[in-house]
C-alpha distance (Angstrom), angle and dihedral (degrees) to the residues before:
residue distance angle dihedral
X1 . . .
X2 3.76 . .
X3 3.71 111.8 .
X4 3.76 96.1 -147.7
X5 3.89 89.4 60.6
X6 3.70 87.5 66.3
X7 3.79 102.2 51.0
X8 3.72 111.8 91.3
X9 3.79 97.0 16.2
X10 3.85 116.6 136.8
X11 3.78 118.7 -108.4
X12 3.82 115.8 -138.7
X13 3.79 134.5 -179.7
X14 3.93 117.6 -126.5
X15 3.88 85.2 -100.9
X16 3.82 89.5 58.3
X17 3.82 97.3 -107.2
X18 3.76 112.4 146.4
X19 3.74 115.5 -125.0
X20 3.82 99.1 179.1
X21 3.80 136.0 -85.2
X22 3.89 136.5 -73.7
X23 3.82 115.5 -91.9
X24 3.78 99.1 167.5
X25 3.84 144.8 4.1
X26 3.82 131.0 -137.7
X27 3.85 119.2 -162.7
X28 3.74 140.0 -158.8
X29 3.75 119.7 -94.0
X30 3.78 94.1 -93.2
X31 3.86 88.3 48.6
X32 3.88 88.2 -125.9
X33 3.72 100.8 110.8
X34 3.88 142.0 36.3
X35 3.84 112.2 -98.2
X36 3.84 98.9 174.5
X37 3.88 142.2 -21.9
X38 3.76 126.5 -130.9
X39 3.76 109.1 -145.6
X40 3.86 142.2 172.2
X41 3.80 130.7 -142.6
X42 3.70 127.2 -140.6
X43 3.84 91.7 -76.8
X44 3.92 90.8 51.8
X45 3.68 89.9 -111.1
X46 3.85 108.4 150.4
X47 3.78 126.1 -127.3
X48 3.78 136.9 162.1
X49 3.82 134.5 -124.8
X50 3.82 123.4 -158.8
X51 3.79 117.4 -129.5
X52 3.85 90.0 -111.9
X53 3.80 89.2 61.0
X54 3.90 92.1 59.5
X55 3.76 110.1 91.6
X56 3.81 101.8 171.9
X57 3.77 136.9 12.4
X58 3.74 98.9 -164.0
X59 3.92 127.3 117.5
X60 3.79 86.6 -40.6
X61 3.78 127.5 18.8
X62 3.76 114.2 -110.7
X63 3.84 110.5 -153.6
X64 3.81 141.3 160.6
X65 3.68 120.3 -116.5
X66 3.84 92.5 -105.1
X67 3.76 111.2 130.8
X68 3.89 136.5 -177.7
X69 3.76 127.2 -151.0
X70 3.93 94.3 -125.1
X71 3.73 137.5 13.3
X72 3.71 119.2 -90.0
X73 3.88 128.0 -154.4
X74 3.87 126.1 28.6
X75 3.84 120.7 -37.5
X76 3.78 111.6 -118.6
X77 3.91 117.0 -95.2
X78 3.76 93.1 -127.3
X79 3.79 110.3 131.3
X80 3.76 96.2 24.1
X81 3.82 120.0 127.1
X82 3.80 118.2 -115.6
X83 3.85 127.4 -144.9
X84 3.76 138.2 175.4
X85 3.86 118.5 -117.2
X86 3.83 87.6 -95.4
X87 3.68 91.8 56.4
X88 3.83 98.1 -105.4
X89 3.87 113.0 149.6
X90 3.79 113.8 -109.9
X91 3.76 99.1 176.3
X92 3.81 135.7 -102.5
X93 3.76 130.3 -52.7
X94 3.87 102.7 -109.1
X95 3.91 100.4 168.0
X96 3.75 145.3 3.6
X97 3.72 131.6 -143.7
X98 3.75 112.2 -154.0
X99 3.79 139.4 164.2
X100 3.71 135.9 96.8
X101 3.80 96.2 -24.9
X102 3.73 126.6 62.9
X103 3.87 109.3 -60.5
X104 3.77 116.8 -113.5
X105 3.90 126.8 -149.7
X106 3.86 116.1 -144.4
X107 3.76 111.2 -145.5
X108 3.86 122.3 -160.4
X109 3.74 122.5 -159.9
X110 3.91 120.5 165.0
X111 3.82 91.3 -22.3
X112 3.85 95.9 -49.1
X113 3.71 118.9 115.5
X114 3.75 126.0 -151.8
X115 3.74 130.3 -171.1
X116 3.84 118.9 -136.8
X117 3.84 124.6 -179.2
X118 3.78 110.6 -125.4
X119 3.81 89.4 -127.3
X120 3.85 85.8 70.9
X121 3.67 95.1 52.1
X122 3.86 137.9 78.5
X123 3.81 110.2 -151.8
X124 3.65 125.5 -159.6
X125 3.99 129.2 107.9
X126 3.84 84.0 -19.1
X127 3.86 136.1 7.3
X128 3.73 120.9 -102.4
X129 3.75 112.1 -161.2
X130 3.88 118.5 -153.6
X131 3.77 128.9 -162.3
X132 3.74 122.6 -106.0
X133 3.81 110.3 -74.6
X134 3.79 91.8 21.8
X135 3.83 114.6 116.2
X136 3.81 114.0 -133.6
X137 3.81 122.2 -130.8
X138 3.72 117.7 -109.9
X139 3.89 101.3 -43.4
X140 3.86 139.7 -168.2
X141 3.73 131.0 78.3
X142 3.75 117.8 -79.4
X143 3.78 113.9 -106.6
X144 3.78 115.9 -102.6
X145 3.81 112.9 -93.8
X146 3.71 114.2 -121.6
X147 3.79 110.3 -98.9
X148 3.78 115.1 -113.9
X149 3.85 124.5 -155.0
X150 3.83 110.6 -98.8
X151 3.81 115.9 -104.6
X152 3.88 113.1 -105.6
X153 3.81 113.0 -93.8
X154 3.81 115.6 -132.6
X155 3.67 115.1 -115.9
X156 3.84 115.0 -108.7
X157 3.75 126.8 -154.5
X158 3.83 114.7 -94.2
X159 3.82 112.9 -93.1
X160 3.82 124.5 -135.2
X161 3.80 91.6 -129.3
X162 3.70 118.5 77.2
X163 3.69 117.6 -113.5
X164 3.82 125.1 -132.1
X165 3.82 110.4 -110.6
X166 3.79 116.9 -130.0
X167 3.78 123.9 -163.1
X168 3.86 117.8 -128.2
X169 3.73 112.5 -110.7
X170 3.81 109.4 -131.0
X171 3.89 100.4 165.4
X172 3.76 116.6 88.6
X173 3.73 132.1 171.6
X174 3.89 114.5 -159.0
X175 3.81 87.6 -31.2
X176 3.80 95.3 -49.1
X177 3.82 113.5 113.4
X178 3.81 111.9 -137.7
X179 3.75 105.1 -177.9
X180 3.76 110.6 102.6
X181 3.74 94.7 13.4
X182 3.80 118.2 132.1
X183 3.74 118.4 -117.4
X184 3.86 111.3 -123.1
X185 3.79 98.8 -166.2
X186 3.73 129.1 15.8
X187 3.87 116.7 -96.7
X188 3.73 121.6 -146.5
X189 3.81 131.3 -172.2
X190 3.84 125.5 -121.1
X191 3.80 90.7 -84.3
X192 3.86 91.5 53.1
X193 3.81 94.6 -107.5
X194 3.73 117.1 142.7
X195 3.83 117.2 -99.0
X196 3.77 97.7 171.8
X197 3.79 129.6 -3.6
X198 3.77 123.6 -135.0
X199 3.80 111.9 -91.5
X200 3.82 95.4 22.4
X201 3.73 119.2 125.0
X202 3.76 114.9 -124.2
X203 3.86 113.7 -103.2
X204 3.81 130.9 -178.3
X205 3.78 88.3 -99.8
X206 3.76 92.9 55.6
X207 3.79 89.7 48.1
X208 3.71 90.4 52.4
X209 3.81 93.7 48.3
X210 3.90 89.9 47.4
X211 3.82 88.8 51.5
X212 3.80 94.5 51.1
X213 3.88 91.9 47.0
X214 3.69 94.0 47.5
X215 3.99 91.4 -117.5
X216 3.91 101.7 121.8
X217 3.80 90.9 112.4
X218 3.75 93.3 48.0
X219 3.89 90.7 45.8
X220 3.87 90.3 51.8
X221 3.77 93.0 48.7
X222 3.78 91.0 47.6
X223 3.85 92.4 58.6
X224 3.79 91.7 61.6
X225 3.86 119.3 98.8
X226 3.76 95.7 -147.4
X227 3.78 100.5 63.6
Protein backbone atom coordinates (compact mmCIF):
# COMPACT_ATOMS: atom_id res chain seq x y z
CA UNK A 1 0.00 0.00 0.00
CA UNK A 2 1.22 3.50 -0.83
CA UNK A 3 1.10 5.86 2.14
CA UNK A 4 0.42 8.93 -0.02
CA UNK A 5 -2.82 7.36 -1.28
CA UNK A 6 -4.20 7.39 2.27
CA UNK A 7 -3.46 11.05 3.07
CA UNK A 8 -6.46 13.23 2.29
CA UNK A 9 -8.96 10.40 1.98
CA UNK A 10 -12.40 11.03 3.52
CA UNK A 11 -13.35 8.99 6.58
CA UNK A 12 -16.92 7.69 6.72
CA UNK A 13 -18.91 5.60 9.16
CA UNK A 14 -20.76 2.47 7.97
CA UNK A 15 -23.89 4.63 7.79
CA UNK A 16 -22.17 7.09 5.44
CA UNK A 17 -21.66 9.87 7.98
CA UNK A 18 -18.48 11.83 7.25
CA UNK A 19 -16.12 11.99 10.23
CA UNK A 20 -13.35 13.97 8.54
CA UNK A 21 -10.28 13.18 6.43
CA UNK A 22 -6.83 11.68 6.98
CA UNK A 23 -3.96 14.08 7.77
CA UNK A 24 -1.31 11.62 8.93
CA UNK A 25 -0.44 7.96 9.45
CA UNK A 26 1.31 6.11 12.27
CA UNK A 27 2.71 2.63 11.62
CA UNK A 28 3.72 -0.44 13.60
CA UNK A 29 7.36 -0.78 14.64
CA UNK A 30 8.27 -2.82 11.54
CA UNK A 31 6.59 -0.17 9.33
CA UNK A 32 4.42 -2.88 7.73
CA UNK A 33 0.99 -2.15 9.18
CA UNK A 34 -1.23 0.73 10.19
CA UNK A 35 -1.15 1.61 13.91
CA UNK A 36 -3.28 4.77 13.95
CA UNK A 37 -4.60 7.56 11.77
CA UNK A 38 -4.43 11.28 12.47
CA UNK A 39 -7.48 13.02 11.08
CA UNK A 40 -9.25 16.37 11.01
CA UNK A 41 -12.95 17.13 10.98
CA UNK A 42 -14.72 19.85 9.00
CA UNK A 43 -13.52 22.51 11.45
CA UNK A 44 -9.89 21.33 11.08
CA UNK A 45 -9.95 20.00 14.66
CA UNK A 46 -7.57 17.04 14.92
CA UNK A 47 -8.52 13.61 16.30
CA UNK A 48 -7.02 10.11 16.21
CA UNK A 49 -8.37 6.73 15.15
CA UNK A 50 -6.78 3.42 16.27
CA UNK A 51 -6.09 0.81 13.60
CA UNK A 52 -8.82 -1.41 15.03
CA UNK A 53 -11.39 1.28 14.15
CA UNK A 54 -10.47 1.19 10.44
CA UNK A 55 -12.77 -1.23 8.62
CA UNK A 56 -11.81 -0.49 5.01
CA UNK A 57 -9.10 1.42 3.10
CA UNK A 58 -10.76 1.65 -0.30
CA UNK A 59 -11.76 4.86 -2.14
CA UNK A 60 -13.00 6.20 1.18
CA UNK A 61 -11.91 4.99 4.61
CA UNK A 62 -14.71 3.27 6.51
CA UNK A 63 -14.21 3.42 10.26
CA UNK A 64 -16.07 3.18 13.53
CA UNK A 65 -16.38 6.22 15.75
CA UNK A 66 -13.78 4.89 18.24
CA UNK A 67 -11.11 7.48 19.02
CA UNK A 68 -7.92 7.64 21.07
CA UNK A 69 -6.50 10.69 22.87
CA UNK A 70 -3.09 10.50 21.18
CA UNK A 71 -1.58 8.62 18.22
CA UNK A 72 0.07 5.24 18.85
CA UNK A 73 2.89 3.55 16.95
CA UNK A 74 5.61 5.27 14.94
CA UNK A 75 5.04 8.41 12.89
CA UNK A 76 5.59 7.97 9.16
CA UNK A 77 9.03 9.00 7.87
CA UNK A 78 7.53 11.17 5.08
CA UNK A 79 9.20 14.57 5.12
CA UNK A 80 12.46 13.41 6.73
CA UNK A 81 15.76 14.31 5.01
CA UNK A 82 17.86 11.38 3.77
CA UNK A 83 21.66 11.13 3.79
CA UNK A 84 24.40 8.65 2.96
CA UNK A 85 26.64 7.40 5.84
CA UNK A 86 29.17 10.01 4.68
CA UNK A 87 26.67 12.83 5.05
CA UNK A 88 25.85 13.32 1.35
CA UNK A 89 22.30 14.57 0.77
CA UNK A 90 20.12 11.95 -0.96
CA UNK A 91 16.85 13.89 -0.91
CA UNK A 92 13.69 13.81 1.16
CA UNK A 93 11.35 10.91 1.97
CA UNK A 94 8.25 11.67 -0.08
CA UNK A 95 6.37 8.37 0.23
CA UNK A 96 6.38 4.89 1.77
CA UNK A 97 5.23 1.55 0.37
CA UNK A 98 4.16 -0.75 3.19
CA UNK A 99 2.32 -4.03 3.62
CA UNK A 100 3.24 -7.69 4.03
CA UNK A 101 6.47 -7.32 2.02
CA UNK A 102 9.57 -5.37 3.08
CA UNK A 103 8.59 -1.68 3.30
CA UNK A 104 10.18 0.67 0.77
CA UNK A 105 11.05 4.34 1.21
CA UNK A 106 10.63 6.63 -1.79
CA UNK A 107 13.21 9.43 -1.85
CA UNK A 108 12.82 12.57 -3.95
CA UNK A 109 15.67 14.82 -5.03
CA UNK A 110 15.38 17.46 -7.74
CA UNK A 111 12.35 15.71 -9.20
CA UNK A 112 14.00 12.27 -9.34
CA UNK A 113 12.52 9.50 -7.19
CA UNK A 114 14.53 6.59 -5.80
CA UNK A 115 13.23 3.46 -4.02
CA UNK A 116 15.16 2.27 -0.95
CA UNK A 117 14.22 -0.84 1.09
CA UNK A 118 13.71 0.04 4.74
CA UNK A 119 16.18 -2.73 5.69
CA UNK A 120 18.95 -0.49 4.28
CA UNK A 121 17.90 2.58 6.26
CA UNK A 122 18.46 3.86 9.78
CA UNK A 123 15.50 6.08 10.68
CA UNK A 124 15.55 8.70 13.41
CA UNK A 125 15.46 12.49 13.16
CA UNK A 126 16.71 11.87 9.61
CA UNK A 127 17.19 8.82 7.39
CA UNK A 128 20.64 7.31 6.78
CA UNK A 129 20.71 5.07 3.71
CA UNK A 130 23.36 2.31 3.58
CA UNK A 131 24.60 0.37 0.58
CA UNK A 132 23.68 -3.23 -0.13
CA UNK A 133 25.35 -5.59 2.31
CA UNK A 134 26.01 -2.84 4.85
CA UNK A 135 24.25 -3.19 8.17
CA UNK A 136 22.44 -0.06 9.37
CA UNK A 137 22.88 1.09 12.94
CA UNK A 138 19.93 0.85 15.31
CA UNK A 139 17.00 1.95 13.19
CA UNK A 140 13.33 2.88 13.31
CA UNK A 141 11.71 6.07 14.38
CA UNK A 142 11.45 6.77 18.08
CA UNK A 143 7.91 6.34 19.45
CA UNK A 144 6.01 9.53 20.13
CA UNK A 145 6.41 10.74 23.67
CA UNK A 146 3.09 11.15 25.49
CA UNK A 147 1.95 14.74 25.49
CA UNK A 148 1.92 16.44 28.85
CA UNK A 149 -0.25 19.34 29.84
CA UNK A 150 1.70 22.61 29.66
CA UNK A 151 2.77 24.18 32.91
CA UNK A 152 0.72 27.25 33.92
CA UNK A 153 2.32 30.51 32.81
CA UNK A 154 2.46 33.21 35.48
CA UNK A 155 0.50 36.32 34.63
CA UNK A 156 2.51 39.41 33.76
CA UNK A 157 1.59 43.00 34.24
CA UNK A 158 0.11 44.51 31.06
CA UNK A 159 2.65 46.29 28.88
CA UNK A 160 2.08 49.74 27.45
CA UNK A 161 3.23 48.53 24.03
CA UNK A 162 0.69 46.57 21.94
CA UNK A 163 1.62 42.96 21.38
CA UNK A 164 1.38 41.23 18.03
CA UNK A 165 -1.53 38.80 17.93
CA UNK A 166 -0.73 35.29 16.69
CA UNK A 167 -3.27 32.72 15.60
CA UNK A 168 -3.18 29.29 17.23
CA UNK A 169 -2.15 26.56 14.78
CA UNK A 170 -4.62 23.70 14.91
CA UNK A 171 -3.76 21.76 11.77
CA UNK A 172 -1.03 19.16 12.00
CA UNK A 173 0.20 16.55 9.56
CA UNK A 174 2.12 13.75 11.24
CA UNK A 175 3.31 16.16 13.93
CA UNK A 176 4.44 18.87 11.49
CA UNK A 177 2.37 22.05 11.63
CA UNK A 178 1.61 23.41 8.17
CA UNK A 179 -0.38 26.57 8.74
CA UNK A 180 1.85 29.59 8.22
CA UNK A 181 4.66 27.65 6.54
CA UNK A 182 6.03 29.08 3.31
CA UNK A 183 5.78 26.95 0.15
CA UNK A 184 9.22 26.37 -1.39
CA UNK A 185 8.03 25.12 -4.78
CA UNK A 186 4.64 25.51 -6.42
CA UNK A 187 2.25 22.56 -5.97
CA UNK A 188 -0.15 21.58 -8.76
CA UNK A 189 -3.01 19.09 -8.94
CA UNK A 190 -3.27 16.18 -11.40
CA UNK A 191 -4.77 18.52 -14.03
CA UNK A 192 -1.91 21.00 -13.75
CA UNK A 193 -3.96 23.57 -11.83
CA UNK A 194 -2.20 25.53 -9.09
CA UNK A 195 -2.81 24.39 -5.52
CA UNK A 196 -0.20 26.58 -3.79
CA UNK A 197 2.30 28.98 -5.35
CA UNK A 198 5.97 29.16 -4.41
CA UNK A 199 6.50 31.78 -1.71
CA UNK A 200 2.93 31.65 -0.41
CA UNK A 201 2.26 31.01 3.25
CA UNK A 202 -0.14 28.14 3.85
CA UNK A 203 -3.65 29.21 4.87
CA UNK A 204 -6.72 27.14 5.82
CA UNK A 205 -8.02 27.67 2.24
CA UNK A 206 -4.81 26.22 0.77
CA UNK A 207 -5.02 23.24 3.16
CA UNK A 208 -8.61 22.60 2.17
CA UNK A 209 -7.76 22.83 -1.54
CA UNK A 210 -4.78 20.48 -1.13
CA UNK A 211 -7.02 17.99 0.70
CA UNK A 212 -9.66 18.03 -2.04
CA UNK A 213 -7.03 17.57 -4.75
CA UNK A 214 -5.13 14.82 -2.90
CA UNK A 215 -1.98 16.94 -2.64
CA UNK A 216 -1.43 17.13 1.15
CA UNK A 217 1.76 15.05 0.99
CA UNK A 218 3.16 17.16 -1.86
CA UNK A 219 2.30 20.33 0.05
CA UNK A 220 4.09 19.05 3.16
CA UNK A 221 7.23 18.05 1.26
CA UNK A 222 7.29 21.43 -0.50
CA UNK A 223 7.52 23.32 2.80
CA UNK A 224 10.85 21.70 3.64
CA UNK A 225 14.03 23.62 2.97
CA UNK A 226 16.11 20.55 2.10
CA UNK A 227 14.27 19.30 -0.99
